[in-house]
C-alpha positions as CSV (number, residue, x, y, z in Angstrom):
1,X,72.3,-25.3,-1.3
2,X,70.2,-28.4,-0.6
3,X,68.4,-30.0,-3.6
4,X,65.0,-29.2,-2.0
5,X,63.8,-26.5,0.3
6,X,60.8,-26.5,2.6
7,X,58.1,-23.9,1.9
8,X,59.3,-21.8,4.8
9,X,62.9,-21.9,3.6
10,X,61.8,-21.0,0.0
11,X,59.6,-18.1,1.4
12,X,62.6,-16.7,3.3
13,X,64.9,-17.0,0.2
14,X,62.3,-15.2,-2.0
15,X,61.4,-12.7,0.7
16,X,57.8,-13.8,0.8
17,X,55.4,-14.8,3.5
18,X,54.9,-18.5,4.0
19,X,51.2,-18.2,3.1
20,X,52.0,-16.3,-0.1
21,X,54.4,-19.1,-1.0
22,X,51.8,-21.8,-0.4
23,X,49.4,-19.9,-2.6
24,X,52.0,-19.8,-5.4
25,X,52.5,-23.6,-5.0
26,X,48.7,-24.2,-5.1
27,X,48.2,-22.0,-8.2
28,X,51.1,-23.7,-10.0
29,X,53.1,-20.5,-10.2
30,X,55.8,-22.1,-8.1
31,X,56.8,-25.6,-9.1
32,X,57.1,-28.1,-6.3
33,X,57.6,-31.8,-5.5
34,X,55.4,-33.6,-3.1
35,X,56.8,-36.3,-0.9
36,X,53.7,-37.8,0.8
37,X,52.1,-34.8,2.4
38,X,55.4,-32.8,2.5
39,X,55.8,-30.0,-0.1
40,X,59.3,-29.2,-1.2
41,X,60.6,-26.6,-3.7
42,X,63.6,-27.5,-5.9
43,X,66.5,-25.3,-5.1
44,X,67.0,-24.8,-8.9
45,X,63.6,-23.1,-9.1
46,X,64.6,-20.7,-6.4
47,X,67.9,-20.0,-8.1
48,X,66.2,-19.3,-11.4
49,X,63.7,-16.9,-9.7
50,X,66.4,-15.0,-7.9
51,X,68.6,-14.7,-11.1
52,X,66.4,-15.1,-14.2
53,X,68.0,-15.9,-17.5
54,X,69.6,-12.9,-19.1
55,X,69.7,-10.9,-15.9
56,X,73.1,-9.5,-15.0
57,X,74.5,-10.1,-11.5
58,X,74.3,-7.0,-9.3
59,X,78.0,-6.5,-9.2
60,X,78.1,-6.1,-13.0
61,X,75.2,-3.6,-13.1
62,X,76.8,-1.6,-10.3
63,X,80.1,-1.4,-12.1
64,X,78.5,-0.5,-15.4
65,X,76.7,2.5,-13.8
66,X,79.9,4.0,-12.5
67,X,81.9,6.6,-14.3
68,X,85.5,5.5,-14.4
69,X,86.9,9.0,-15.1
């Protein structure tokens, strides 16, 4: 993954609209870096939002729910 994503790329990764992603950036809910007029979202932020600390990966939760009888 690239170190920074555009707002459109971040929106796609988070399954949000681009306008919602810009609103989250404006409100401070989504941290960003500004390079001149360009707004970039650190890929680490996206990774943390997609797999928050303490959350189990889906392959573990799926296996845990099965009865291995």
